[in-house]
C-alpha positions as CSV (number, residue, x, y, z in Angstrom):
1,M,205.9,-26.0,-65.7
2,I,203.4,-23.8,-67.5
3,V,204.1,-23.2,-71.2
4,P,201.8,-20.8,-73.0
5,V,200.9,-22.1,-76.5
6,A,202.3,-19.7,-79.1
7,D,202.5,-21.9,-82.2
8,L,200.1,-24.7,-83.0
9,D,202.8,-26.3,-85.1
10,D,205.1,-26.7,-82.1
11,P,206.2,-30.3,-82.3
12,R,205.8,-30.7,-78.6
13,L,202.0,-30.4,-79.1
14,A,201.9,-33.2,-81.7
15,D,200.2,-35.6,-79.2
16,Y,197.1,-33.4,-79.2
17,A,196.9,-32.4,-82.8
18,H,194.0,-34.5,-84.3
19,R,195.9,-37.7,-83.6
20,T,194.0,-41.0,-83.5
21,D,194.2,-43.4,-80.6
22,V,196.0,-45.8,-83.0
23,A,198.6,-43.2,-83.9
24,L,199.2,-42.4,-80.2
25,K,199.6,-46.1,-79.4
26,K,202.4,-46.3,-82.0
27,S,204.2,-43.2,-80.8
28,A,207.5,-43.2,-79.0
29,G,207.1,-42.1,-75.4
30,R,208.8,-39.3,-73.6
31,F,211.1,-41.7,-71.9
32,G,211.8,-43.8,-75.0
33,D,211.0,-47.1,-73.4
34,G,207.3,-47.4,-73.3
35,P,204.7,-49.1,-75.5
36,G,203.2,-45.9,-76.9
37,L,201.0,-43.2,-75.4
38,Y,197.3,-42.5,-74.5
39,L,195.3,-39.5,-73.5
40,A,193.6,-38.9,-70.2
41,E,190.9,-36.3,-70.0
42,S,190.0,-34.3,-66.8
43,A,191.8,-33.8,-63.6
44,L,190.1,-36.8,-62.0
45,V,191.2,-39.2,-64.7
46,L,194.7,-37.7,-64.8
47,E,195.0,-38.1,-61.0
48,R,193.9,-41.8,-61.3
49,A,196.5,-42.4,-64.0
50,L,199.3,-40.9,-61.9
51,R,198.1,-42.8,-58.8
52,A,198.4,-46.0,-60.9
53,G,202.1,-45.1,-61.6
54,H,201.6,-44.0,-65.2
55,R,204.2,-41.5,-66.4
56,P,203.0,-38.2,-67.9
57,R,204.6,-36.8,-71.1
58,S,202.8,-33.4,-71.0
59,V,199.4,-31.8,-70.3
60,L,197.3,-29.5,-72.4
61,A,195.1,-27.3,-70.2
62,L,192.9,-24.2,-70.4
63,D,194.3,-21.0,-69.0
64,G,193.6,-20.4,-65.3
65,R,192.3,-22.9,-62.8
66,A,192.7,-26.0,-65.0
67,A,196.3,-25.1,-65.7
68,Q,197.0,-24.7,-62.0
69,Q,195.3,-28.1,-61.3
70,A,197.5,-29.7,-63.9
71,V,200.7,-28.3,-62.4
72,A,199.6,-29.4,-58.9
73,L,199.1,-33.0,-60.2
74,V,202.2,-33.5,-62.4
75,G,204.7,-31.1,-60.8
76,D,207.1,-28.6,-62.3
77,G,209.1,-31.2,-64.3
78,V,206.3,-31.9,-66.8
79,P,205.3,-29.2,-69.4
80,V,201.7,-28.0,-69.1
81,F,200.8,-26.3,-72.3
82,T,198.1,-23.6,-71.8
83,G,195.8,-21.4,-73.9
84,P,192.2,-20.3,-74.4
85,N,189.6,-22.8,-75.4
86,D,189.2,-21.5,-78.9
87,L,192.9,-21.8,-79.6
88,L,193.3,-25.3,-78.1
89,S,190.2,-26.5,-79.9
90,Q,191.9,-25.7,-83.2
91,L,194.7,-27.9,-82.1
92,T,192.7,-30.9,-80.9
93,G,189.6,-30.7,-83.0
94,Y,187.3,-30.7,-79.9
95,S,186.6,-28.5,-77.0
96,L,188.3,-29.2,-73.7
97,H,185.1,-29.3,-71.7
98,R,186.9,-31.0,-68.8
99,G,189.6,-28.4,-68.7
100,L,192.7,-30.5,-69.4
101,I,194.0,-33.5,-71.1
102,G,197.2,-35.3,-70.4
103,S,199.5,-37.4,-72.6
104,L,200.8,-40.4,-70.7
105,E,203.1,-43.4,-71.3
106,R,201.1,-46.6,-71.8
107,P,202.0,-49.1,-69.1
108,R,203.4,-52.5,-70.0
109,L,200.6,-55.1,-69.6
110,P,201.0,-57.9,-67.0
111,A,200.8,-61.5,-67.9
112,V,197.4,-63.2,-67.7
113,G,198.5,-65.6,-65.0
114,E,199.7,-62.6,-62.9
115,L,196.1,-61.2,-62.8
116,L,194.5,-64.6,-62.2
117,T,196.6,-65.4,-59.1
118,G,194.5,-64.8,-56.1
119,A,191.5,-63.5,-58.1
120,R,188.0,-64.8,-57.5
121,R,185.8,-62.9,-60.1
122,V,187.2,-62.1,-63.5
123,V,185.4,-60.6,-66.6
124,I,186.6,-61.5,-70.1
125,L,185.6,-59.3,-73.1
126,E,185.7,-61.1,-76.4
127,D,185.9,-58.8,-79.4
128,V,183.8,-56.0,-77.9
129,V,184.7,-53.4,-80.6
130,D,182.9,-50.3,-79.3
131,P,185.2,-48.3,-76.9
132,T,182.1,-46.9,-75.3
133,N,180.9,-50.3,-74.3
134,V,184.3,-51.3,-73.1
135,G,184.4,-48.2,-70.9
136,A,180.9,-48.8,-69.5
137,I,181.6,-52.4,-68.8
138,V,184.8,-51.7,-66.9
139,R,183.2,-49.0,-64.8
140,S,180.3,-51.3,-63.8
141,V,182.3,-54.5,-63.1
142,A,185.1,-52.7,-61.3
143,G,182.6,-51.0,-59.0
144,I,180.7,-54.2,-58.3
145,G,183.7,-56.2,-57.6
146,A,185.6,-57.7,-60.5
147,D,189.2,-58.5,-59.5
148,A,190.5,-58.3,-63.1
149,V,189.4,-57.8,-66.7
150,L,190.8,-59.7,-69.7
151,V,190.3,-58.5,-73.3
152,T,190.8,-60.6,-76.4
153,P,193.2,-59.5,-79.2
154,R,190.4,-58.0,-81.3
155,C,188.6,-56.2,-78.4
156,A,188.7,-52.4,-78.5
157,D,191.6,-50.9,-76.5
158,P,190.6,-50.0,-72.9
159,L,193.0,-47.1,-73.1
160,Y,191.4,-45.4,-76.1
161,R,190.3,-41.9,-75.1
162,R,186.5,-42.7,-75.3
163,A,186.8,-45.9,-73.3
164,I,188.8,-44.1,-70.5
165,R,186.3,-41.2,-70.5
166,V,183.2,-43.5,-70.3
167,S,184.9,-45.6,-67.6
168,M,185.5,-42.4,-65.6
169,G,189.1,-43.5,-65.3
170,T,188.3,-46.8,-63.6
171,I,190.2,-48.7,-66.3
172,L,193.3,-47.1,-64.6
173,Q,192.3,-48.7,-61.3
174,V,191.1,-52.3,-62.1
175,P,193.8,-54.7,-63.3
176,W,193.5,-55.7,-67.0
177,T,195.5,-57.3,-69.8
178,R,195.1,-58.9,-73.2
179,T,194.6,-62.6,-73.6
180,G,195.9,-64.9,-76.3
181,D,193.7,-67.4,-78.2
182,W,191.1,-69.6,-76.4
183,T,193.4,-72.5,-76.0
184,Q,195.9,-70.4,-74.1
185,T,193.2,-68.6,-72.1
186,R,191.5,-71.8,-71.1
187,A,194.8,-73.3,-70.0
188,E,195.5,-70.2,-67.8
189,L,192.0,-70.4,-66.3
190,D,192.5,-74.1,-65.5
191,A,195.9,-73.5,-64.0
192,H,194.3,-71.1,-61.5
193,G,191.2,-73.2,-60.8
194,F,188.7,-71.0,-62.6
195,R,185.3,-72.1,-63.9
196,L,184.2,-70.2,-67.0
197,A,180.6,-69.1,-67.6
198,A,179.7,-67.8,-71.1
199,L,176.8,-65.3,-71.4
200,A,175.0,-66.3,-74.6
201,L,171.6,-67.1,-76.1
202,E,172.2,-70.8,-76.6
203,P,169.9,-73.8,-76.4
204,G,170.2,-75.3,-72.9
205,A,171.7,-72.2,-71.3
206,V,171.0,-72.1,-67.6
207,D,169.3,-69.2,-65.8
208,L,171.8,-66.7,-64.3
209,R,169.9,-67.1,-61.0
210,T,170.8,-70.8,-61.1
211,L,174.5,-70.1,-61.5
212,A,174.3,-67.4,-58.8
213,A,172.8,-69.9,-56.4
214,Q,175.6,-72.4,-57.2
215,A,178.3,-69.7,-56.8
216,A,176.8,-68.7,-53.4
217,T,177.6,-72.2,-52.0
218,D,181.3,-71.5,-52.3
219,P,181.8,-67.7,-52.9
220,T,185.6,-68.1,-52.8
221,A,185.7,-70.5,-55.8
222,P,187.2,-68.7,-58.8
223,L,184.7,-67.8,-61.5
224,A,185.2,-66.0,-64.8
225,I,182.4,-64.7,-67.1
226,V,182.9,-64.0,-70.8
227,L,180.8,-61.6,-72.8
228,G,180.8,-61.2,-76.6
229,T,180.8,-58.5,-79.2
230,E,177.7,-56.4,-79.9
231,G,175.2,-58.1,-82.2
232,E,177.0,-61.3,-83.0
233,G,177.7,-62.4,-79.4
234,L,180.3,-64.9,-78.5
235,T,182.3,-67.0,-81.0
236,R,181.9,-70.8,-81.1
237,E,185.4,-71.1,-79.7
238,A,184.4,-69.1,-76.6
239,I,181.3,-71.1,-76.0
240,A,183.2,-74.4,-76.5
241,A,185.8,-73.2,-73.9
242,A,183.1,-72.5,-71.3
243,D,182.1,-74.8,-68.5
244,V,178.5,-73.5,-68.6
245,V,176.5,-71.2,-70.8
246,V,174.2,-68.7,-69.0
247,R,171.4,-66.5,-70.0
248,I,169.6,-63.6,-68.2
249,P,165.8,-64.3,-68.2
250,M,164.0,-61.5,-70.1
251,A,160.4,-60.3,-70.5
252,H,158.2,-58.7,-73.1
253,G,159.7,-60.6,-76.0
254,I,163.1,-59.0,-75.6
255,D,165.9,-61.4,-76.1
256,S,168.9,-59.7,-74.5
257,L,170.4,-56.6,-73.0
258,N,173.2,-54.4,-74.2
259,V,176.6,-56.0,-73.5
260,A,177.4,-53.3,-70.9
261,A,174.1,-53.8,-69.0
262,T,174.6,-57.6,-69.2
263,A,178.0,-57.3,-67.6
264,A,176.6,-55.2,-64.8
265,V,173.7,-57.6,-64.1
266,A,175.9,-60.7,-64.3
267,M,178.6,-59.3,-62.0
268,W,176.0,-58.1,-59.5
269,A,174.4,-61.6,-59.4
270,L,177.8,-63.3,-59.0
271,A,179.8,-60.9,-56.9
């Protein structure tokens, strides 16, 4: 249902009016029973969200082709607010370079044990605070073969707009959820037979190639890798919870890679 934007103060447009990800997360959903909202930019990302079963509240789209794309995706029962780019930019605070942006209900997150059941390769992100890195990690590990992604309570939200954009919507395809503290997480991993490898610059850390060779002897054995926040790396609790600490061998005096690159390299070696 196309609705031309006539008044930027229309309360139905509030989801797009300079609202932060945190404010959207706290918003009441269209259906009144969801844990907040998130924004999905571009027809590709919106399509992936809908395919994952997420419920759209509305769409904001540029006049013309983008608006028709939006209607084709969400159907006539969802309002598609349309207007020229200069007008919509006043509302959002940014240009809609990808043509459209949808407001969707956040899905309820599954239990950790639900994602670990039947999984073989899992990536855990501990306190990675940059949404760009979260999005890049998810895109890489999902493409290479991670069965699930777990994020700690202080990790950036994978459904923040920037994280979704950088992940190209793959966060809507790979199963993910939030963990509890390390005592709970380790118990869940043990219950499902997982070995935990921590990526860290620690004395005695084994070469990633050594772990990869061990994993290759039984590729069906469940293995989780945990990566830490930018700069500080993993906490002592994470390292203590791990079965093995692993490092990627480096050259030219460089000690480590960006966390997103580290995730990709490690998953490639262990997939």
